[in-house]
PyMOL Python script that loads the backbone (N, CA, C, O; Angstrom):
from pymol import cmd

cmd.read_pdbstr("""\
ATOM      1  N   UNK A   1    -154.399  54.686 -10.806  1.00  0.00           N
ATOM      2  CA  UNK A   1    -154.293  55.794 -11.848  1.00  0.00           C
ATOM      3  C   UNK A   1    -153.841  57.029 -11.117  1.00  0.00           C
ATOM      4  O   UNK A   1    -154.319  57.497 -10.083  1.00  0.00           O
ATOM      5  N   UNK A   2    -152.823  57.478 -11.846  1.00  0.00           N
ATOM      6  CA  UNK A   2    -152.219  58.964 -11.176  1.00  0.00           C
ATOM      7  C   UNK A   2    -152.854  60.051 -11.089  1.00  0.00           C
ATOM      8  O   UNK A   2    -153.314  60.456 -12.157  1.00  0.00           O
ATOM      9  N   UNK A   3    -153.063  60.738 -10.086  1.00  0.00           N
ATOM     10  CA  UNK A   3    -154.104  61.853  -9.915  1.00  0.00           C
ATOM     11  C   UNK A   3    -153.980  62.790 -11.185  1.00  0.00           C
ATOM     12  O   UNK A   3    -154.954  63.143 -11.851  1.00  0.00           O
ATOM     13  N   UNK A   4    -152.661  63.155 -11.444  1.00  0.00           N
ATOM     14  CA  UNK A   4    -152.536  64.067 -12.704  1.00  0.00           C
ATOM     15  C   UNK A   4    -153.323  63.754 -14.033  1.00  0.00           C
ATOM     16  O   UNK A   4    -153.718  64.523 -14.909  1.00  0.00           O
ATOM     17  N   UNK A   5    -153.421  62.486 -13.919  1.00  0.00           N
ATOM     18  CA  UNK A   5    -154.378  62.100 -15.549  1.00  0.00           C
ATOM     19  C   UNK A   5    -155.923  62.568 -15.004  1.00  0.00           C
ATOM     20  O   UNK A   5    -156.608  63.242 -15.773  1.00  0.00           O
ATOM     21  N   UNK A   6    -156.394  62.243 -13.828  1.00  0.00           N
ATOM     22  CA  UNK A   6    -157.822  62.436 -13.664  1.00  0.00           C
ATOM     23  C   UNK A   6    -157.973  63.978 -13.552  1.00  0.00           C
ATOM     24  O   UNK A   6    -159.013  64.467 -13.991  1.00  0.00           O
ATOM     25  N   UNK A   7    -157.002  64.815 -12.987  1.00  0.00           N
ATOM     26  CA  UNK A   7    -157.508  66.125 -12.859  1.00  0.00           C
ATOM     27  C   UNK A   7    -157.297  66.826 -14.274  1.00  0.00           C
ATOM     28  O   UNK A   7    -158.067  67.735 -14.585  1.00  0.00           O
ATOM     29  N   UNK A   8    -156.148  66.386 -15.253  1.00  0.00           N
ATOM     30  CA  UNK A   8    -156.198  66.753 -16.408  1.00  0.00           C
ATOM     31  C   UNK A   8    -157.738  66.460 -17.203  1.00  0.00           C
ATOM     32  O   UNK A   8    -158.447  67.278 -17.791  1.00  0.00           O
ATOM     33  N   UNK A   9    -157.944  65.090 -16.998  1.00  0.00           N
ATOM     34  CA  UNK A   9    -159.121  64.884 -17.752  1.00  0.00           C
ATOM     35  C   UNK A   9    -160.283  65.655 -17.354  1.00  0.00           C
ATOM     36  O   UNK A   9    -161.013  66.201 -18.182  1.00  0.00           O
ATOM     37  N   UNK A  10    -160.472  65.709 -16.079  1.00  0.00           N
ATOM     38  CA  UNK A  10    -161.511  66.542 -15.713  1.00  0.00           C
ATOM     39  C   UNK A  10    -161.838  68.010 -16.108  1.00  0.00           C
ATOM     40  O   UNK A  10    -162.903  68.599 -16.295  1.00  0.00           O
ATOM     41  N   UNK A  11    -160.591  68.370 -16.165  1.00  0.00           N
ATOM     42  CA  UNK A  11    -160.455  69.927 -16.523  1.00  0.00           C
ATOM     43  C   UNK A  11    -160.549  70.096 -18.030  1.00  0.00           C
ATOM     44  O   UNK A  11    -161.041  71.135 -18.472  1.00  0.00           O
ATOM     45  N   UNK A  12    -160.131  69.193 -18.809  1.00  0.00           N
ATOM     46  CA  UNK A  12    -160.462  68.852 -20.342  1.00  0.00           C
ATOM     47  C   UNK A  12    -161.660  68.763 -20.715  1.00  0.00           C
ATOM     48  O   UNK A  12    -162.048  69.388 -21.702  1.00  0.00           O
ATOM     49  N   UNK A  13    -162.580  67.860 -19.900  1.00  0.00           N
ATOM     50  CA  UNK A  13    -164.007  67.767 -20.195  1.00  0.00           C
ATOM     51  C   UNK A  13    -164.876  68.842 -19.845  1.00  0.00           C
ATOM     52  O   UNK A  13    -165.869  69.212 -20.471  1.00  0.00           O
ATOM     53  N   UNK A  14    -164.266  69.455 -18.456  1.00  0.00           N
ATOM     54  CA  UNK A  14    -165.186  70.600 -18.200  1.00  0.00           C
ATOM     55  C   UNK A  14    -164.733  72.081 -19.473  1.00  0.00           C
ATOM     56  O   UNK A  14    -165.546  72.840 -20.000  1.00  0.00           O
ATOM     57  N   UNK A  15    -163.741  72.079 -19.590  1.00  0.00           N
ATOM     58  CA  UNK A  15    -163.572  73.058 -20.791  1.00  0.00           C
ATOM     59  C   UNK A  15    -164.122  72.629 -22.005  1.00  0.00           C
ATOM     60  O   UNK A  15    -164.615  73.508 -22.713  1.00  0.00           O
ATOM     61  N   UNK A  16    -164.148  71.455 -22.406  1.00  0.00           N
ATOM     62  CA  UNK A  16    -164.956  71.373 -23.556  1.00  0.00           C
ATOM     63  C   UNK A  16    -166.193  71.104 -23.463  1.00  0.00           C
ATOM     64  O   UNK A  16    -166.688  70.841 -24.559  1.00  0.00           O
ATOM     65  N   UNK A  17    -167.031  71.051 -22.440  1.00  0.00           N
ATOM     66  CA  UNK A  17    -168.236  70.714 -22.197  1.00  0.00           C
ATOM     67  C   UNK A  17    -169.347  71.689 -21.755  1.00  0.00           C
ATOM     68  O   UNK A  17    -170.513  71.623 -22.142  1.00  0.00           O
ATOM     69  N   UNK A  18    -168.755  72.766 -20.741  1.00  0.00           N
ATOM     70  CA  UNK A  18    -169.491  73.509 -20.071  1.00  0.00           C
ATOM     71  C   UNK A  18    -169.469  74.609 -20.851  1.00  0.00           C
ATOM     72  O   UNK A  18    -168.400  75.009 -21.314  1.00  0.00           O
ATOM     73  N   UNK A  19    -170.696  75.269 -21.109  1.00  0.00           N
ATOM     74  CA  UNK A  19    -170.519  76.454 -22.198  1.00  0.00           C
ATOM     75  C   UNK A  19    -170.400  77.874 -21.344  1.00  0.00           C
ATOM     76  O   UNK A  19    -170.515  78.896 -22.020  1.00  0.00           O
ATOM     77  N   UNK A  20    -170.194  78.018 -20.013  1.00  0.00           N
ATOM     78  CA  UNK A  20    -169.585  79.047 -19.400  1.00  0.00           C
ATOM     79  C   UNK A  20    -168.142  79.481 -19.587  1.00  0.00           C
ATOM     80  O   UNK A  20    -167.202  78.825 -19.141  1.00  0.00           O
ATOM     81  N   UNK A  21    -168.010  80.577 -20.243  1.00  0.00           N
ATOM     82  CA  UNK A  21    -166.851  81.024 -20.763  1.00  0.00           C
ATOM     83  C   UNK A  21    -165.499  81.179 -19.482  1.00  0.00           C
ATOM     84  O   UNK A  21    -164.328  80.883 -19.718  1.00  0.00           O
ATOM     85  N   UNK A  22    -165.854  81.545 -18.547  1.00  0.00           N
ATOM     86  CA  UNK A  22    -164.781  81.821 -17.438  1.00  0.00           C
ATOM     87  C   UNK A  22    -164.267  80.120 -16.997  1.00  0.00           C
ATOM     88  O   UNK A  22    -163.285  79.917 -16.283  1.00  0.00           O
ATOM     89  N   UNK A  23    -165.049  79.109 -17.518  1.00  0.00           N
ATOM     90  CA  UNK A  23    -164.131  77.944 -17.135  1.00  0.00           C
ATOM     91  C   UNK A  23    -163.043  77.725 -18.019  1.00  0.00           C
ATOM     92  O   UNK A  23    -162.468  76.640 -17.938  1.00  0.00           O
ATOM     93  N   UNK A  24    -162.598  78.696 -18.980  1.00  0.00           N
ATOM     94  CA  UNK A  24    -161.643  78.712 -19.696  1.00  0.00           C
ATOM     95  C   UNK A  24    -160.336  78.984 -18.735  1.00  0.00           C
ATOM     96  O   UNK A  24    -159.203  78.606 -19.031  1.00  0.00           O
ATOM     97  N   UNK A  25    -160.651  79.647 -17.626  1.00  0.00           N
ATOM     98  CA  UNK A  25    -159.622  79.733 -16.675  1.00  0.00           C
ATOM     99  C   UNK A  25    -159.041  78.501 -16.243  1.00  0.00           C
ATOM    100  O   UNK A  25    -157.908  78.444 -15.765  1.00  0.00           O
ATOM    101  N   UNK A  26    -159.731  77.590 -16.387  1.00  0.00           N
ATOM    102  CA  UNK A  26    -159.049  76.146 -15.776  1.00  0.00           C
ATOM    103  C   UNK A  26    -157.919  75.833 -16.694  1.00  0.00           C
ATOM    104  O   UNK A  26    -157.006  75.135 -16.255  1.00  0.00           O
ATOM    105  N   UNK A  27    -157.878  76.261 -17.888  1.00  0.00           N
ATOM    106  CA  UNK A  27    -156.772  75.943 -18.969  1.00  0.00           C
ATOM    107  C   UNK A  27    -155.687  76.967 -18.643  1.00  0.00           C
ATOM    108  O   UNK A  27    -154.648  76.932 -19.302  1.00  0.00           O
ATOM    109  N   UNK A  28    -155.834  77.813 -17.746  1.00  0.00           N
ATOM    110  CA  UNK A  28    -154.545  78.572 -17.053  1.00  0.00           C
ATOM    111  C   UNK A  28    -154.144  77.747 -15.758  1.00  0.00           C
ATOM    112  O   UNK A  28    -153.088  77.118 -15.689  1.00  0.00           O
ATOM    113  N   UNK A  29    -154.841  77.790 -14.998  1.00  0.00           N
ATOM    114  CA  UNK A  29    -154.796  77.143 -13.343  1.00  0.00           C
ATOM    115  C   UNK A  29    -154.331  75.867 -13.243  1.00  0.00           C
ATOM    116  O   UNK A  29    -153.623  75.528 -12.294  1.00  0.00           O
ATOM    117  N   UNK A  30    -154.730  74.926 -14.345  1.00  0.00           N
ATOM    118  CA  UNK A  30    -154.355  73.649 -14.041  1.00  0.00           C
ATOM    119  C   UNK A  30    -152.957  73.332 -14.558  1.00  0.00           C
ATOM    120  O   UNK A  30    -152.201  72.709 -13.812  1.00  0.00           O
ATOM    121  N   UNK A  31    -152.543  73.709 -15.781  1.00  0.00           N
ATOM    122  CA  UNK A  31    -151.197  73.653 -16.394  1.00  0.00           C
ATOM    123  C   UNK A  31    -150.005  74.287 -15.531  1.00  0.00           C
ATOM    124  O   UNK A  31    -148.861  73.835 -15.469  1.00  0.00           O
ATOM    125  N   UNK A  32    -150.573  75.598 -14.778  1.00  0.00           N
ATOM    126  CA  UNK A  32    -149.728  76.270 -13.931  1.00  0.00           C
ATOM    127  C   UNK A  32    -149.353  75.523 -12.772  1.00  0.00           C
ATOM    128  O   UNK A  32    -148.180  75.370 -12.430  1.00  0.00           O
ATOM    129  N   UNK A  33    -150.440  75.011 -12.105  1.00  0.00           N
ATOM    130  CA  UNK A  33    -150.426  74.024 -11.082  1.00  0.00           C
ATOM    131  C   UNK A  33    -149.552  72.917 -11.371  1.00  0.00           C
ATOM    132  O   UNK A  33    -148.850  72.489 -10.454  1.00  0.00           O
ATOM    133  N   UNK A  34    -149.498  72.433 -12.427  1.00  0.00           N
ATOM    134  CA  UNK A  34    -148.489  71.195 -12.720  1.00  0.00           C
ATOM    135  C   UNK A  34    -147.355  71.777 -12.932  1.00  0.00           C
ATOM    136  O   UNK A  34    -146.390  71.262 -12.366  1.00  0.00           O
ATOM    137  N   UNK A  35    -147.121  72.928 -13.737  1.00  0.00           N
ATOM    138  CA  UNK A  35    -145.887  73.356 -14.016  1.00  0.00           C
ATOM    139  C   UNK A  35    -144.926  73.595 -12.820  1.00  0.00           C
ATOM    140  O   UNK A  35    -143.810  73.086 -12.715  1.00  0.00           O
ATOM    141  N   UNK A  36    -145.552  74.501 -11.868  1.00  0.00           N
ATOM    142  CA  UNK A  36    -144.958  74.961 -10.617  1.00  0.00           C
ATOM    143  C   UNK A  36    -144.802  73.646  -9.807  1.00  0.00           C
ATOM    144  O   UNK A  36    -143.660  73.517  -9.366  1.00  0.00           O
ATOM    145  N   UNK A  37    -145.627  72.671  -9.508  1.00  0.00           N
ATOM    146  CA  UNK A  37    -145.693  71.453  -8.813  1.00  0.00           C
ATOM    147  C   UNK A  37    -144.321  70.605  -9.545  1.00  0.00           C
ATOM    148  O   UNK A  37    -143.556  69.965  -8.823  1.00  0.00           O
ATOM    149  N   UNK A  38    -144.155  70.671 -10.767  1.00  0.00           N
ATOM    150  CA  UNK A  38    -142.991  69.819 -11.430  1.00  0.00           C
ATOM    151  C   UNK A  38    -141.642  70.394 -11.178  1.00  0.00           C
ATOM    152  O   UNK A  38    -140.624  69.707 -11.091  1.00  0.00           O
ATOM    153  N   UNK A  39    -141.692  71.832 -11.053  1.00  0.00           N
ATOM    154  CA  UNK A  39    -140.482  72.647 -10.883  1.00  0.00           C
ATOM    155  C   UNK A  39    -139.954  72.576  -9.322  1.00  0.00           C
ATOM    156  O   UNK A  39    -138.788  72.553  -8.928  1.00  0.00           O
ATOM    157  N   UNK A  40    -141.245  72.548  -8.512  1.00  0.00           N
ATOM    158  CA  UNK A  40    -140.783  72.207  -7.020  1.00  0.00           C
ATOM    159  C   UNK A  40    -140.204  71.108  -6.606  1.00  0.00           C
ATOM    160  O   UNK A  40    -139.339  71.003  -5.736  1.00  0.00           O
ATOM    161  N   UNK A  41    -140.890  69.960  -7.500  1.00  0.00           N
ATOM    162  CA  UNK A  41    -140.650  68.673  -7.027  1.00  0.00           C
ATOM    163  C   UNK A  41    -138.985  68.170  -7.318  1.00  0.00           C
ATOM    164  O   UNK A  41    -138.281  68.420  -8.296  1.00  0.00           O
ATOM    165  N   UNK A  42    -138.712  67.495  -6.269  1.00  0.00           N
ATOM    166  CA  UNK A  42    -137.260  66.948  -6.516  1.00  0.00           C
ATOM    167  C   UNK A  42    -136.782  66.278  -7.431  1.00  0.00           C
ATOM    168  O   UNK A  42    -135.596  66.312  -7.757  1.00  0.00           O
ATOM    169  N   UNK A  43    -137.845  65.437  -8.069  1.00  0.00           N
ATOM    170  CA  UNK A  43    -137.924  64.464  -9.094  1.00  0.00           C
ATOM    171  C   UNK A  43    -137.577  65.617 -10.491  1.00  0.00           C
ATOM    172  O   UNK A  43    -136.601  65.509 -11.233  1.00  0.00           O
ATOM    173  N   UNK A  44    -138.333  66.377 -10.561  1.00  0.00           N
ATOM    174  CA  UNK A  44    -138.402  67.273 -11.786  1.00  0.00           C
ATOM    175  C   UNK A  44    -137.166  67.991 -11.692  1.00  0.00           C
ATOM    176  O   UNK A  44    -136.590  68.117 -12.773  1.00  0.00           O
ATOM    177  N   UNK A  45    -136.527  68.561 -10.567  1.00  0.00           N
ATOM    178  CA  UNK A  45    -135.417  69.472 -10.844  1.00  0.00           C
ATOM    179  C   UNK A  45    -134.249  68.333 -11.020  1.00  0.00           C
ATOM    180  O   UNK A  45    -133.289  68.662 -11.717  1.00  0.00           O
ATOM    181  N   UNK A  46    -134.253  67.224 -10.533  1.00  0.00           N
ATOM    182  CA  UNK A  46    -133.269  66.128 -10.690  1.00  0.00           C
ATOM    183  C   UNK A  46    -133.211  65.714 -12.006  1.00  0.00           C
ATOM    184  O   UNK A  46    -132.062  65.722 -12.447  1.00  0.00           O
ATOM    185  N   UNK A  47    -134.105  65.338 -12.820  1.00  0.00           N
ATOM    186  CA  UNK A  47    -134.406  64.966 -14.261  1.00  0.00           C
ATOM    187  C   UNK A  47    -133.725  66.025 -15.113  1.00  0.00           C
ATOM    188  O   UNK A  47    -132.986  65.718 -16.048  1.00  0.00           O
ATOM    189  N   UNK A  48    -134.007  67.349 -14.749  1.00  0.00           N
ATOM    190  CA  UNK A  48    -133.608  68.471 -15.522  1.00  0.00           C
ATOM    191  C   UNK A  48    -132.108  68.799 -15.548  1.00  0.00           C
ATOM    192  O   UNK A  48    -131.481  69.252 -16.506  1.00  0.00           O
ATOM    193  N   UNK A  49    -131.584  68.452 -14.174  1.00  0.00           N
ATOM    194  CA  UNK A  49    -130.065  68.637 -13.997  1.00  0.00           C
ATOM    195  C   UNK A  49    -129.570  67.691 -14.371  1.00  0.00           C
ATOM    196  O   UNK A  49    -128.365  67.942 -14.388  1.00  0.00           O
ATOM    197  N   UNK A  50    -129.780  66.426 -14.796  1.00  0.00           N
ATOM    198  CA  UNK A  50    -128.969  65.365 -15.355  1.00  0.00           C
ATOM    199  C   UNK A  50    -129.210  65.126 -16.728  1.00  0.00           C
ATOM    200  O   UNK A  50    -129.992  64.217 -17.008  1.00  0.00           O
ATOM    201  N   UNK A  51    -128.604  65.871 -17.760  1.00  0.00           N
ATOM    202  CA  UNK A  51    -128.955  65.668 -18.897  1.00  0.00           C
ATOM    203  C   UNK A  51    -128.193  64.138 -19.518  1.00  0.00           C
ATOM    204  O   UNK A  51    -128.385  63.615 -20.616  1.00  0.00           O
ATOM    205  N   UNK A  52    -127.487  63.771 -18.642  1.00  0.00           N
ATOM    206  CA  UNK A  52    -126.674  62.421 -18.981  1.00  0.00           C
ATOM    207  C   UNK A  52    -127.742  61.422 -19.057  1.00  0.00           C
ATOM    208  O   UNK A  52    -127.592  60.641 -19.997  1.00  0.00           O
ATOM    209  N   UNK A  53    -128.658  61.248 -18.416  1.00  0.00           N
ATOM    210  CA  UNK A  53    -130.201  60.483 -18.206  1.00  0.00           C
ATOM    211  C   UNK A  53    -131.049  60.709 -19.253  1.00  0.00           C
ATOM    212  O   UNK A  53    -132.221  61.042 -19.073  1.00  0.00           O
ATOM    213  N   UNK A  54    -130.540  60.550 -20.376  1.00  0.00           N
ATOM    214  CA  UNK A  54    -131.373  61.209 -21.559  1.00  0.00           C
ATOM    215  C   UNK A  54    -132.935  61.106 -21.480  1.00  0.00           C
ATOM    216  O   UNK A  54    -133.662  62.094 -21.578  1.00  0.00           O
ATOM    217  N   UNK A  55    -133.365  59.893 -21.303  1.00  0.00           N
ATOM    218  CA  UNK A  55    -135.047  59.843 -21.171  1.00  0.00           C
ATOM    219  C   UNK A  55    -135.663  60.556 -20.092  1.00  0.00           C
ATOM    220  O   UNK A  55    -136.683  61.205 -20.327  1.00  0.00           O
ATOM    221  N   UNK A  56    -135.148  60.518 -18.871  1.00  0.00           N
ATOM    222  CA  UNK A  56    -135.686  61.297 -18.080  1.00  0.00           C
ATOM    223  C   UNK A  56    -135.682  62.786 -18.241  1.00  0.00           C
ATOM    224  O   UNK A  56    -136.612  63.563 -18.022  1.00  0.00           O
ATOM    225  N   UNK A  57    -134.282  63.084 -18.728  1.00  0.00           N
ATOM    226  CA  UNK A  57    -134.161  64.540 -19.005  1.00  0.00           C
ATOM    227  C   UNK A  57    -135.090  65.129 -19.995  1.00  0.00           C
ATOM    228  O   UNK A  57    -135.760  66.105 -19.660  1.00  0.00           O
ATOM    229  N   UNK A  58    -135.203  64.585 -21.285  1.00  0.00           N
ATOM    230  CA  UNK A  58    -135.938  64.881 -22.234  1.00  0.00           C
ATOM    231  C   UNK A  58    -137.508  65.009 -22.209  1.00  0.00           C
ATOM    232  O   UNK A  58    -138.148  65.882 -22.797  1.00  0.00           O
ATOM    233  N   UNK A  59    -138.083  63.877 -21.341  1.00  0.00           N
ATOM    234  CA  UNK A  59    -139.178  63.469 -21.103  1.00  0.00           C
ATOM    235  C   UNK A  59    -139.741  64.885 -19.888  1.00  0.00           C
ATOM    236  O   UNK A  59    -140.828  65.448 -20.011  1.00  0.00           O
ATOM    237  N   UNK A  60    -138.969  65.139 -19.058  1.00  0.00           N
ATOM    238  CA  UNK A  60    -139.336  66.255 -18.209  1.00  0.00           C
ATOM    239  C   UNK A  60    -139.098  67.663 -18.952  1.00  0.00           C
ATOM    240  O   UNK A  60    -139.903  68.543 -18.647  1.00  0.00           O
ATOM    241  N   UNK A  61    -138.367  67.905 -19.638  1.00  0.00           N
ATOM    242  CA  UNK A  61    -137.980  68.985 -20.660  1.00  0.00           C
ATOM    243  C   UNK A  61    -139.522  69.239 -21.516  1.00  0.00           C
ATOM    244  O   UNK A  61    -140.069  70.342 -21.520  1.00  0.00           O
ATOM    245  N   UNK A  62    -140.012  68.204 -22.117  1.00  0.00           N
ATOM    246  CA  UNK A  62    -141.089  68.163 -22.963  1.00  0.00           C
ATOM    247  C   UNK A  62    -142.046  68.306 -22.330  1.00  0.00           C
ATOM    248  O   UNK A  62    -143.022  68.809 -22.886  1.00  0.00           O
ATOM    249  N   UNK A  63    -142.121  67.937 -20.994  1.00  0.00           N
ATOM    250  CA  UNK A  63    -143.442  68.150 -19.902  1.00  0.00           C
ATOM    251  C   UNK A  63    -143.185  69.501 -19.649  1.00  0.00           C
ATOM    252  O   UNK A  63    -144.128  70.228 -19.962  1.00  0.00           O
ATOM    253  N   UNK A  64    -142.375  69.973 -19.261  1.00  0.00           N
ATOM    254  CA  UNK A  64    -142.363  71.305 -18.669  1.00  0.00           C
ATOM    255  C   UNK A  64    -142.775  72.406 -19.924  1.00  0.00           C
ATOM    256  O   UNK A  64    -143.463  73.414 -19.765  1.00  0.00           O
ATOM    257  N   UNK A  65    -142.192  71.956 -21.163  1.00  0.00           N
ATOM    258  CA  UNK A  65    -142.581  72.901 -22.368  1.00  0.00           C
ATOM    259  C   UNK A  65    -144.030  72.995 -22.686  1.00  0.00           C
ATOM    260  O   UNK A  65    -144.689  74.030 -22.791  1.00  0.00           O
ATOM    261  N   UNK A  66    -144.440  71.752 -22.827  1.00  0.00           N
ATOM    262  CA  UNK A  66    -145.883  71.694 -22.905  1.00  0.00           C
ATOM    263  C   UNK A  66    -146.949  72.291 -22.149  1.00  0.00           C
ATOM    264  O   UNK A  66    -147.963  72.778 -22.648  1.00  0.00           O
ATOM    265  N   UNK A  67    -146.617  72.221 -20.648  1.00  0.00           N
ATOM    266  CA  UNK A  67    -147.248  72.755 -19.512  1.00  0.00           C
ATOM    267  C   UNK A  67    -147.036  74.379 -19.782  1.00  0.00           C
ATOM    268  O   UNK A  67    -148.024  75.113 -19.734  1.00  0.00           O
ATOM    269  N   UNK A  68    -145.911  74.840 -20.026  1.00  0.00           N
ATOM    270  CA  UNK A  68    -145.871  76.320 -20.225  1.00  0.00           C
ATOM    271  C   UNK A  68    -146.383  76.616 -21.587  1.00  0.00           C
ATOM    272  O   UNK A  68    -146.485  77.828 -21.775  1.00  0.00           O
ATOM    273  N   UNK A  69    -146.758  75.830 -22.659  1.00  0.00           N
ATOM    274  CA  UNK A  69    -147.514  76.263 -23.827  1.00  0.00           C
ATOM    275  C   UNK A  69    -148.802  76.370 -23.566  1.00  0.00           C
ATOM    276  O   UNK A  69    -149.518  77.258 -24.027  1.00  0.00           O
ATOM    277  N   UNK A  70    -149.257  75.262 -22.634  1.00  0.00           N
ATOM    278  CA  UNK A  70    -150.605  75.316 -22.149  1.00  0.00           C
ATOM    279  C   UNK A  70    -151.124  76.629 -21.519  1.00  0.00           C
ATOM    280  O   UNK A  70    -152.147  77.242 -21.824  1.00  0.00           O
ATOM    281  N   UNK A  71    -150.129  76.955 -20.501  1.00  0.00           N
ATOM    282  CA  UNK A  71    -150.374  78.104 -19.594  1.00  0.00           C
ATOM    283  C   UNK A  71    -150.599  79.358 -20.705  1.00  0.00           C
ATOM    284  O   UNK A  71    -151.555  80.128 -20.605  1.00  0.00           O
ATOM    285  N   UNK A  72    -149.824  79.435 -21.528  1.00  0.00           N
ATOM    286  CA  UNK A  72    -149.790  80.500 -22.458  1.00  0.00           C
ATOM    287  C   UNK A  72    -151.111  80.620 -23.333  1.00  0.00           C
ATOM    288  O   UNK A  72    -151.802  81.636 -23.408  1.00  0.00           O
ATOM    289  N   UNK A  73    -151.333  79.494 -23.940  1.00  0.00           N
ATOM    290  CA  UNK A  73    -152.382  79.166 -24.812  1.00  0.00           C
ATOM    291  C   UNK A  73    -153.903  79.528 -23.603  1.00  0.00           C
ATOM    292  O   UNK A  73    -154.945  80.084 -23.949  1.00  0.00           O
ATOM    293  N   UNK A  74    -153.639  79.114 -22.476  1.00  0.00           N
ATOM    294  CA  UNK A  74    -154.767  79.414 -21.788  1.00  0.00           C
ATOM    295  C   UNK A  74    -154.982  80.737 -21.651  1.00  0.00           C
ATOM    296  O   UNK A  74    -156.110  81.201 -21.810  1.00  0.00           O
ATOM    297  N   UNK A  75    -153.972  81.463 -21.353  1.00  0.00           N
ATOM    298  CA  UNK A  75    -154.079  83.238 -20.976  1.00  0.00           C
ATOM    299  C   UNK A  75    -154.370  83.650 -22.347  1.00  0.00           C
ATOM    300  O   UNK A  75    -154.956  84.729 -22.262  1.00  0.00           O
ATOM    301  N   UNK A  76    -154.254  83.343 -23.446  1.00  0.00           N
ATOM    302  CA  UNK A  76    -154.417  83.998 -24.767  1.00  0.00           C
ATOM    303  C   UNK A  76    -156.125  83.704 -24.982  1.00  0.00           C
ATOM    304  O   UNK A  76    -156.821  84.486 -25.630  1.00  0.00           O
ATOM    305  N   UNK A  77    -156.580  82.668 -24.444  1.00  0.00           N
ATOM    306  CA  UNK A  77    -157.745  82.254 -24.685  1.00  0.00           C
ATOM    307  C   UNK A  77    -158.766  83.142 -23.637  1.00  0.00           C
ATOM    308  O   UNK A  77    -159.873  83.592 -23.933  1.00  0.00           O
ATOM    309  N   UNK A  78    -158.164  83.242 -22.511  1.00  0.00           N
ATOM    310  CA  UNK A  78    -158.865  84.143 -21.393  1.00  0.00           C
ATOM    311  C   UNK A  78    -158.774  85.560 -21.907  1.00  0.00           C
ATOM    312  O   UNK A  78    -159.758  86.278 -21.732  1.00  0.00           O
ATOM    313  N   UNK A  79    -157.794  86.013 -22.473  1.00  0.00           N
ATOM    314  CA  UNK A  79    -157.696  87.311 -23.094  1.00  0.00           C
ATOM    315  C   UNK A  79    -158.788  87.628 -24.091  1.00  0.00           C
ATOM    316  O   UNK A  79    -159.578  88.571 -24.036  1.00  0.00           O
ATOM    317  N   UNK A  80    -158.689  86.579 -25.114  1.00  0.00           N
ATOM    318  CA  UNK A  80    -159.559  86.618 -26.242  1.00  0.00           C
ATOM    319  C   UNK A  80    -161.097  86.844 -25.713  1.00  0.00           C
ATOM    320  O   UNK A  80    -161.827  87.736 -26.145  1.00  0.00           O
ATOM    321  N   UNK A  81    -161.480  85.867 -24.682  1.00  0.00           N
ATOM    322  CA  UNK A  81    -162.855  86.010 -24.187  1.00  0.00           C
ATOM    323  C   UNK A  81    -163.077  87.297 -23.398  1.00  0.00           C
ATOM    324  O   UNK A  81    -164.169  87.844 -23.547  1.00  0.00           O
ATOM    325  N   UNK A  82    -162.107  87.899 -22.508  1.00  0.00           N
ATOM    326  CA  UNK A  82    -162.195  89.148 -21.903  1.00  0.00           C
ATOM    327  C   UNK A  82    -162.481  90.069 -23.033  1.00  0.00           C
ATOM    328  O   UNK A  82    -163.475  90.773 -22.857  1.00  0.00           O
ATOM    329  N   UNK A  83    -161.792  90.241 -24.241  1.00  0.00           N
ATOM    330  CA  UNK A  83    -161.892  91.356 -24.970  1.00  0.00           C
ATOM    331  C   UNK A  83    -163.099  91.257 -25.719  1.00  0.00           C
ATOM    332  O   UNK A  83    -163.653  92.291 -26.091  1.00  0.00           O
ATOM    333  N   UNK A  84    -163.736  89.755 -26.076  1.00  0.00           N
ATOM    334  CA  UNK A  84    -164.928  89.841 -26.559  1.00  0.00           C
ATOM    335  C   UNK A  84    -166.015  90.029 -25.737  1.00  0.00           C
ATOM    336  O   UNK A  84    -167.061  90.289 -26.331  1.00  0.00           O
ATOM    337  N   UNK A  85    -166.068  89.962 -24.378  1.00  0.00           N
ATOM    338  CA  UNK A  85    -167.026  90.299 -23.824  1.00  0.00           C
ATOM    339  C   UNK A  85    -167.153  91.786 -23.360  1.00  0.00           C
ATOM    340  O   UNK A  85    -168.158  92.319 -22.890  1.00  0.00           O
ATOM    341  N   UNK A  86    -165.929  92.347 -23.588  1.00  0.00           N
ATOM    342  CA  UNK A  86    -165.859  93.845 -23.358  1.00  0.00           C
ATOM    343  C   UNK A  86    -166.662  94.782 -24.668  1.00  0.00           C
ATOM    344  O   UNK A  86    -167.489  95.691 -24.594  1.00  0.00           O
ATOM    345  N   UNK A  87    -166.094  94.194 -25.709  1.00  0.00           N
ATOM    346  CA  UNK A  87    -166.910  94.441 -27.046  1.00  0.00           C
ATOM    347  C   UNK A  87    -168.364  94.432 -27.203  1.00  0.00           C
ATOM    348  O   UNK A  87    -168.999  95.277 -27.834  1.00  0.00           O
ATOM    349  N   UNK A  88    -168.873  93.371 -26.557  1.00  0.00           N
ATOM    350  CA  UNK A  88    -170.283  93.237 -26.847  1.00  0.00           C
ATOM    351  C   UNK A  88    -171.033  94.058 -25.404  1.00  0.00           C
ATOM    352  O   UNK A  88    -172.257  94.186 -25.435  1.00  0.00           O
ATOM    353  N   UNK A  89    -170.419  94.484 -24.426  1.00  0.00           N
ATOM    354  CA  UNK A  89    -170.861  95.043 -23.157  1.00  0.00           C
ATOM    355  C   UNK A  89    -171.341  96.743 -23.572  1.00  0.00           C
ATOM    356  O   UNK A  89    -171.767  97.495 -22.695  1.00  0.00           O
TER     357      UNK A  89
END
""", "prot")
cmd.dss("prot")
cmd.show_as("cartoon", "prot")
cmd.util.cbc("prot")
cmd.orient("prot")
């Protein structure tokens, strides 16, 4: 099994099951880690730079877009949590 699947599954389980609000930071850290890694990898750059190979190209673009959306959604979650924690303090 690829390690990315395990990392994402563990992060998702922690976010879903651990009631400690800062665990939501994993929603930013994990997709950001994969996004930076994908951009830095030669495979990711090659797939994006060759649109003639439609399958790998579109798959990589969708993966990068979904990871970017994950980072933005994670940041929104953390900002909302921080705003709520300041309002109750």
